[in-house]
C-alpha positions in Angstrom: -46.4 -11.6 40.4 -45.3 -12.1 36.8 -41.7 -11.0 35.9 -41.1 -9.5 32.6 -37.9 -10.2 31.1 -37.1 -7.4 28.8 -35.1 -8.9 25.6 -32.3 -7.1 24.8 -30.2 -7.1 21.7 -26.9 -5.8 21.6 -25.8 -3.3 19.0 -23.7 -5.8 17.1 -22.4 -6.8 13.7 -21.3 -10.4 13.1 -18.8 -11.2 9.8 -17.3 -13.8 8.1 -14.0 -12.9 6.7 -12.0 -14.4 4.2 -9.1 -11.5 4.9 -7.1 -11.9 7.2 -7.6 -10.3 11.0 -4.4 -7.9 10.8 -5.6 -6.4 7.3 -8.9 -5.5 8.4 -8.7 -4.8 12.1 -7.9 -1.2 11.5 -11.3 -0.7 9.2 -13.1 -2.3 11.9 -11.5 -0.3 14.9 -12.4 2.6 13.1 -16.4 1.8 12.3 -16.5 0.5 15.8 -15.4 3.9 17.5 -17.6 5.9 14.7 -21.0 3.7 15.0 -20.9 2.5 18.7 -21.4 -1.2 17.2 -19.8 -4.2 18.5 -18.3 -5.9 15.6 -17.3 -9.7 16.0 -15.3 -11.4 13.3 -14.5 -14.9 12.4 -11.7 -15.1 10.1 -10.7 -18.5 7.6 -11.3 -19.8 4.3 -13.9 -18.1 2.2 -15.1 -21.6 0.5 -15.8 -22.8 3.8 -17.8 -20.3 5.1 -19.9 -20.0 1.7 -20.5 -24.1 3.0 -21.0 -23.1 6.5 -24.1 -19.9 5.2 -25.2 -22.8 3.0 -25.9 -24.9 6.0 -26.9 -21.9 8.3 -29.5 -20.5 5.4 -32.9 -20.3 7.7 -30.5 -19.0 10.8 -27.7 -17.2 9.3 -24.8 -16.8 11.8 -23.5 -13.9 9.9 -24.4 -10.7 8.8 -21.8 -10.1 6.1 -19.4 -12.3 4.3 -16.1 -10.3 3.6 -14.0 -12.2 0.9 -11.1 -11.7 -1.9 -11.5 -12.7 -5.4 -14.9 -12.4 -8.0 -15.0 -16.4 -8.1 -15.9 -16.4 -4.6 -18.2 -13.6 -4.7 -19.6 -15.3 -7.9 -20.1 -18.4 -5.8 -21.9 -17.1 -2.9 -24.3 -15.7 -5.1 -24.7 -18.7 -7.1 -25.9 -20.3 -3.6 -28.4 -17.4 -3.4 -26.6 -16.2 -0.1 -26.8 -12.4 -0.7 -29.4 -9.8 0.2 -30.3 -7.1 -2.9 -29.2 -4.1 -1.2 -30.7 -0.6 -2.5 -27.9 2.1 -1.2 -27.7 5.4 -3.1 -24.2 5.9 -0.9 -22.9 2.3 -2.4 -24.1 3.6 -5.7 -22.3 6.9 -5.5 -19.1 5.6 -3.6 -18.5 2.6 -6.0 -18.5 2.5 -9.8 -21.1 0.6 -11.6 -18.6 -2.1 -13.1 -17.5 -3.1 -9.4 -21.0 -4.1 -8.0 -23.0 -6.7 -9.3 -25.8 -6.7 -11.5 -28.2 -7.5 -9.4 -26.6 -5.1 -6.6 -26.0 -7.9 -4.1 -22.2 -8.0 -4.0 -19.8 -4.9 -3.9 -16.3 -4.6 -4.9 -14.1 -2.9 -1.9 -10.7 -2.8 -3.4 -8.9 -3.7 -6.7 -6.1 -5.9 -6.7 -4.2 -6.3 -10.1 -2.5 -9.3 -11.3 0.5 -8.7 -13.6 4.0 -10.3 -14.8 7.1 -10.5 -12.4 10.2 -10.7 -13.7 14.1 -10.8 -12.7 15.7 -7.6 -12.8 18.8 -9.9 -13.6 17.9 -12.2 -15.8 14.9 -11.0 -18.2 15.4 -8.0 -20.4 11.9 -5.8 -20.2 11.7 -5.9 -24.1 11.4 -9.7 -23.7 7.9 -9.1 -22.3 4.6 -7.9 -23.8 1.5 -9.8 -22.7 0.1 -13.3 -21.0 0.0 -14.9 -24.1 3.7 -15.0 -25.0 4.7 -17.1 -21.5 3.4 -20.0 -23.2 6.2 -19.7 -26.2 9.4 -21.9 -26.2 11.8 -19.6 -25.1 9.9 -19.5 -21.7 10.9 -23.1 -21.2 12.2 -23.7 -17.6 11.7 -20.1 -16.6 8.4 -20.1 -15.4 6.9 -20.2 -11.7 3.2 -20.3 -10.9 1.3 -21.5 -7.9 -1.3 -24.1 -8.3 -4.4 -24.0 -10.5 -6.3 -24.9 -7.3 -5.9 -21.1 -6.2 -9.1 -18.9 -7.3 -6.7 -16.0 -8.4 -5.3 -18.4 -11.1 -8.5 -19.7 -11.9 -9.8 -15.8 -12.5 -6.8 -15.4 -14.8 -7.6 -18.1 -16.4 -11.1 -17.2 -16.9 -9.8 -13.6 -17.9 -8.1 -15.4 -20.7 -10.9 -17.4 -21.7 -13.2 -14.0 -22.2 -10.7 -12.3 -24.1 -9.2 -15.4 -26.2 -11.9 -17.7 -26.5 -11.8 -21.2 -25.1 -9.8 -23.0 -27.8 -6.9 -20.8 -27.8 -6.7 -20.8 -23.9 -6.6 -24.2 -24.1 -3.3 -23.9 -25.8 -2.2 -21.3 -23.8 -2.6 -23.7 -20.6 -1.1 -26.8 -22.2 2.2 -24.9 -23.4 2.6 -22.6 -20.2 2.9 -25.9 -18.2 5.4 -27.1 -20.3 7.7 -24.0 -19.5 7.0 -24.7 -15.6 10.8 -24.3 -14.1 9.3 -26.4 -11.0 6.1 -28.0 -9.7 3.5 -25.6 -8.8 3.8 -24.9 -4.9 3.0 -22.1 -2.2 1.5 -18.7 -2.6 2.3 -15.6 -4.6 5.4 -14.7 -2.2 6.9 -18.1 -3.0 7.0 -17.3 -6.5 8.7 -14.1 -6.0 11.2 -15.9 -3.6 11.7 -18.6 -6.4 12.8 -15.9 -9.1 14.9 -14.3 -6.0 16.8 -17.7 -5.8 17.2 -18.5 -9.3 14.9 -20.9 -9.5 12.9 -19.2 -12.3 12.9 -16.1 -14.0 9.3 -15.2 -14.5 5.6 -15.3 -12.7 2.3 -13.9 -12.3 1.3 -12.4 -9.0 -0.9 -10.0 -7.1 0.7 -6.6 -6.6 -0.1 -6.0 -3.2 2.0 -9.7 -2.3 5.0 -7.8 -3.6 4.5 -4.4 -2.0 4.0 -6.7 1.5 7.2 -8.0 0.9 9.0 -4.5 -0.2 7.6 -3.2 3.4 8.4 -6.4 5.2 10.1 -6.4 8.7 11.3 -10.0 7.4 14.9 -8.7 5.8 15.2 -12.0 3.5 11.8 -11.2 1.8 12.4 -7.4 1.6 15.8 -8.6 -0.3 13.9 -10.7 -2.4 11.3 -8.5 -3.5 14.0 -5.9 -4.4 15.2 -8.3 -7.0 12.2 -8.2 -9.1 10.2 -6.0 -10.8 6.5 -5.5 -12.5 5.8 -5.4 -16.0 2.3 -4.2 -17.0 0.8 -7.1 -19.6 -1.4 -6.5 -22.7 -1.3 -2.6 -22.9 -1.9 -2.6 -26.4 -4.7 -4.9 -26.4 -7.3 -6.1 -23.3 -5.4 -4.6 -20.4 -3.8 -6.2 -17.1 -6.0 -8.7 -15.6 -7.6 -7.1 -12.3 -9.6 -8.7 -9.5 -11.7 -7.5 -6.5 -12.2 -8.3 -2.8 -15.6 -7.5 -2.0 -18.4 -8.4 0.2 -22.2 -9.1 0.6 -24.8 -8.4 3.0 -26.6 -12.1 4.1 -30.0 -12.9 3.0 -32.0 -13.0 6.9 -28.9 -11.0 8.4 -30.2 -10.2 11.9 -28.5 -7.1 12.0 -29.4 -5.8 8.6 -29.0 -1.8 9.7 -25.3 -2.3 10.9 -24.1 -4.7 8.0 -25.4 -1.8 5.2 -23.7 1.0 7.5 -20.5 -1.0 7.3 -20.6 -1.7 3.8 -21.3 2.1 3.5 -18.7 2.7 5.5 -16.2 0.8 3.9 -16.9 2.6 0.6 -16.1 5.5 2.1 -13.1 7.8 1.4 -11.6 7.6 4.9 -11.7 3.6 4.9 -10.7 3.4 1.3 -7.4 5.6 2.5 -6.8 2.8 5.4 -7.3 -0.1 2.5 -4.8 1.8 0.3 -2.6 2.5 3.0 -2.5 -0.6 5.0 -3.3 -3.5 2.6 -1.6 -2.1 -0.3 -4.4 -2.6 -2.6 -6.1 -0.1 -5.0 -9.3 1.8 -4.0 -12.6 1.7 -6.3 -12.4 5.2 -5.5 -10.8 7.7 -7.9 -10.1 10.3 -5.2 -7.9 8.0 -3.4 -4.6 7.5 -4.1 -2.3 4.1 -4.0 -0.2 3.6 -1.4 3.6 5.2 -2.0 4.9 1.6 -2.8 2.4 1.0 -4.8 2.3 3.9 -6.7 5.7 3.3 -7.7 4.7 0.4 -9.7 3.3 3.1 -12.1 0.0 3.4 -13.9 -1.5 0.7 -16.2 -4.3 0.0 -18.5 -6.6 -2.7 -16.7 -9.3 -5.1 -18.3 -11.9 -4.2 -16.1 -15.0 -4.5 -18.3 -16.0 -8.0 -17.6 -15.4 -8.7 -14.0 -18.9 -10.2 -13.4 -18.2 -12.5 -16.4 -15.1 -13.7 -14.8 -17.0 -15.5 -12.0 -19.1 -17.3 -14.9 -16.0 -19.1 -16.6 -14.8 -20.4 -13.4 -15.7 -23.9 -13.8 -14.4 -24.3 -17.0 -11.0 -22.5 -16.2 -11.0 -25.5 -13.4 -11.6 -28.2 -16.1 -8.9 -26.6 -18.6 -6.2 -26.6 -15.8 -6.9 -29.7 -14.6 -6.8 -31.3 -18.1 -3.8 -29.9 -18.8 -1.9 -30.9 -15.8 -1.9 -27.5 -14.4 -1.8 -28.9 -10.9 
């Protein structure tokens, strides 16, 4: 007698996430509950996941790469990791400017990177745009995180697209001369440094400030109250923004579930969770920002060339290194 073993694949979905688990947990719980799909998430550094997926190319262990920053989405795309997706739901829910031209990655939330300044030591009338941070009057007054960080690489790319290479190089050269201290730590550390009087101005993502204002850590809350946001370049090309986003991995073993998850993430319900829990801006016009983010005010964003930012990253890294923004 022969025993036939029925091969049973579980109804599941595997995600490599460059986002911290506590940020995406509410979204995953909601999806699991509605779709009866078991979601397995491995969190870590996006660049390491990209390398891992390159090695796994013929047998990918993930169905989705969820990441922050356009530069990483572009890097995954350049390595041919993403599957082209044809979904009317995604096209309806996500504005075209937040989808790659080849429809293989999708923006899921928007983050802005404005100027953050000391309420005590900076007069708002002193501020105008990113370019002026390279002026002599800011000498020893600026804190910035390292240019190794992808957020600053994208900021430099945005400057290249809007000012050209020559002017951007000059900007970096003079900006670095204004640093109050050696780049260290993340965006929160720059905000803390302003609060402690080590510098007066930084450039940071809004959700870091929002999370500090809502923090259970008293010191962080107090630090956040000592700074304010200035929206630069409102009369020129607009404040620099970026995306968090995702793509389905080529050869995904659970393609149907992966597509359902992306479509869910673009839905109004999921976008409301994004806005409320993560303090990022929604890709949808019908979803309001969180209460904290709303208080930062409305601004004009430069969202016209997001895919182009990813293409300028290599030269951005070169310029930063050349002019000692380490």
